[in-house]
N, C-alpha and C positions, 0 to 999 in steps of 0.2 A: 798238505802244504803248510808252510810256516807263515802265519798271518800276524802282522802287527795291527792291533786294534786300539784306536784312540777313543777317548770318551767311554771307556769300558765299564765305568761305575755308574753310568747314567741309566735312566729309565729304559731307553732303547738299547744303549750299548751293552747293558748287562744281559739282555735277552739275546742279543747278537752273539755275545761271548759264549753263552751256554749252547746256542745252536751250532756255532762253529766247532766247539768241542765235541758235541754229539755227532757231527758229521765226520769226525776223525781228524780235524785239523789241529795243528799245534799253534797256540795263541800266545803272543807276547802282548799283554794287556797293560794299558797305561791310562791315567786320568789326572787332570790338574786339580780335581776336587774343589772347584770354585764354590764358595758359599752360596751364591745365587742359585746354583743348580742343586746343591746337596744339603744346604742348610748349615748353620754354624755347628762345629763340633762333629761333623759326620766323619766316620772312620773309613779308611781305605779298605776295600775288600781284600781278602786273602788272595795272594797271587797277582795283585795289581800293583804297578809301579806308579808313584806320584811323579809325573812328568808333564810339563807344559809344552805343547807342540811348538811354542814360540822359541824354545830353548834348543837351538841347533846342536850345541855341544852335548846335551843330554840325549838327543835323538840319535846322533850319529852311530854310537856303538850298538844301539838296539836294532838298527836296520841291517846289520850283518847277517847274511843268510836268509833274509826275508824274501818270500815269493810274491806277496801281495799285501798292500796296506788297505785296511778298512777304516776309513776316516769318519768317525761319528762325532768327534769333539766339536762343540760349538756353543756359543752363547745364543740362547733361543728366545722366542717371544716376539711380539710385534714391535717392541720398543716403546717404553713408557713416554719418553719425550726426546727432543733433539739432543739432550745431554748424553743419551746413550750411544750416540754415533761413534765416539772413539772406542768404546768397549767392543762394539760389533766389528769395527774395522781392525782392531788389534787382535782379538781372539780368533775371529772367523777368517778374515782376509789375510792379514799378516801371518797368522799361524799356519794357514794353508800354504802360503808362499814359502815359508821356512821348511815345512814338511816336504814340499815338492823339490826344493833345492837339495835337501838332504837325501831324498830318494834318488835324484839324479847322480849325486856324488857316490852313492852306494851301489848304483847300477840296478836299482829296483824299478821294474818297468810296468807294474800294474797297480791301479788304484781303484778302489770302490769308494765313492764319495756320497755321503748323506746330504742330499739336496732337499728341496721342498716344493710343494705346490705354489707357494707364495711367489715364485718367480714368474707365474703367469698373470699376476695382477688381477684384473677384474673377471677373468674367466672367458668363456665363449658364449655367444648369443646369436640368435637368428630372428629376423623379422618375418612375419607372415606375408608381407608384401615384397620386401626387398632382399630377402635371403640373408646370408651371413653378413653381419655388420659388426663394426666396433661400436659399442654403446656410448651414448652420451653419459657424462658423469651425472650421478644423482644430485639434484640440487637440494639445498637445505629447505626451500619452500615445499618441494614435493615430499621430502621426508617428514617435515612437520605436519603435513596434511595426510600422512599415512599412505602416500603413493610410493611404494618401495621398489617397484620393478623399474628396470632401465627402459629408456625410450629410444626409438630408432632415430639416428642422426639425419635421416632423409625425410621421413614423413611423420615422425613423432609417435608411431605405433608402439604398443607395449611389446617388449621383446621376450622371447622364450630362451631358457638356457639350453646349451648343447654341450656335448662331451668335448673336453680339451685334450688334444693329443700333443705329442712332444715337439711337433713342428710349429706350434703356436708361438707367436713372438713373445719374448721375455719383456715384461713391463712391471718391474717391482714398484710397490706402492707403500712400503714401510722400510724402516732402517734394517730390520732383519731380512726382508726380501732383497734389499740392495746388497747385503753382505752375502747371501746365498747365491745370488746371480754372479757376484764377483768371484766367489769360489769356483763356480762352474767355468767362468771365463779363464781363470788362472789354470784350471785343470785342462781345458781344451788347448790353450796355448802350450802348456807343458807337453801334452801328448803329441802335438805336431812338431815341436822343436826337439824333443828327446826321443821320439818314436815310441812313446809309452801308450798303454791302453787304459782307458778310463770308462767306468760305468757310473754315471750320476743317477742315483735313485731319488726320484722326486716323491717324497713321502706326502701323502694326503693326511687327513685328520687321524692321527695315531691315538689309540686309547688302549687301556688294559691294566692288569694288576701292576702295582708299583708306580703308577702315574703320580706326579706331584699334585698336591692339593693346595688350594687357597693362596696362590701366588699370581703375579702378573703373567707368569709363564705357564700356568695351568691351562689345559684344554677345556673347552666348554663342557664336555662330558664330566670331567672331574669337578667342575664348579657346580653343576647340577647335583652331582652325588653329594657334595658337601652340604648343600642346602637341605637335601632330604635327611641327612644324618642329624641335622639340627631341628628337624621337624618343620622346616619351612618349605614352601612350594618353590620349585625352580622358576626363576624369572627369565622369561623368553623375550628377547629383543625383537623389534620390528613386529611382524605378524606371525613369526615362526615358520614362514614358508621358505626360508633360505635353504638351498639344497647343497649338500656336501657329500663327500665320500669318506666314511669312517672305516679305517682299516686297523685290525687288531695287531698289537705289538708282536705277537708270535708270527703273524704273516710278514711283518716287516723284517723280522729276523730271518725268516725263510727266504725272503727276497735277497738279503745280503749273502746268505749261503749260496744261492743260485748265481749271484754276480761274482762271488769269489771263485766259483767253479767254472765260469764262462771262459771261453778262449778267443773271443773276438779282439780285434785291434782297433786303434783309433778311439774316438769319443762316442759313447752311446748314452743318451738320456732315456730314462724309462720311468713312467708313472708307477708308483707302488700304491695300490688302491684295492678296495674290495670289488669294484665293478658293480656295486649295488647302491645307487644314490638313495639318500634318506634326508628328510627335512630336519631342521633343528627342533621343531615342535615334536616330531616323531621320536627323536632321541630322548627328549625330556619326558614324553609320555611313557615310553617303554621303561625308563628307569623308575618312574613313579609307580607303574603297574607292578614291576618286579618287587619293589620294596613295600608296596602298600601304603605309600605316602600320599600327601596332598597333591592334587592335580596342578600342572604347570599354570603359571599366570602369564598371559601375554601382555606385555607392558606397553607396546607401541614405541618404546624408547629406541634410540639408535645411537651408534657410535660413529663419529665422523671417520671416514676412510674405510669402514667395513665393506667387505665384498658381499654382494647380494647372493650370487650363486657361483660355485666353482666345483665342477664334477669331472672326473678323470676318465679318459679312455684307457682301458687296461690292455689293449691289443698288443702293443709293442713288447711289454714285459713277457707276455705269454709266448710271442713268436721268437724273440731274441734270447730270452733267459729261461724259458720253460717255466716261468713263475705264474701261478694262479692262486689267488687268495683262497684259503680253506675255511675261514671263519666267517659266517654270515653275520651281518650286524644284528639281526634279531637274536641270534644265539649269544654273540659276544657281549651285547649290552645287557642281556639278562645275567650273565656271569659277572659283568663289571659292576652291577648294582650292589654286590656284596664283596667285591674284591678288595684286598688291602691297598691303601694308597700310601704314597711317600709323604712324610711330614715336610 
């Protein structure tokens, strides 16, 4: 198939590009090369076009003969402050709206959208007494006292995390999360009005070679890695017990290939995850062990708005797309301990 790939020069986009080519697809690759994502003076990869998805005139001729669009382009990160809101809205939301309009005009009926776990907000929790509940927000007094777990809104019991599936309500809690939720909503509305097919891939904690280092947009695994390279111990917030699902970038690329090859209609959201939950402390410890560096330091510090636990259910991706992650976090993190990072 002929695939238009946006964000093709990025950390994830580059791996998706290589995986699509390996699967025999023809790829039209483009990227806006935003300095926040690529750094100042970054060069455009060979075969990639410098195109901003907000530029409908530039997009229109590229969509001729395209079978499916794989939309990875986005401004990422949690948002440093409220001043970032226009950037997220412009690049992520308006850019997606322009892309969908141009797809409609060109008669392109299939979209694979890079979404994110952040659309789920606080994640899923259950009470040992009252069952599945929506947790109370964590108070500053509890956090200051080192009480990091959510409490039951009925009886105040400490809650346990549970797997989040794609039917969980969307509850964005950051500017980035709001923009990814809006992307999904635009794509859903487009699929219903235009009769198109959408697969929204909700990426969990992506890591792997080529990950950006030392920026507000870096993942925690890259931040830990950078500390170890400087001979410093990774600094773990809260008590390190936060549970996440870390998924290797090659598995994310494989999920995109599976979604491009799927033949379903309508709108499908699917978690892209390893299916093997791991604590933040365990991530730091595994990187320290692999590199022989100093042990992690648990700081007890916290960041306002951080999610305590968010762990994905991988069942729908397996059932609907035939996708199952191949890289276990134990193996992937050992490799990542020495993998090259992006400046």
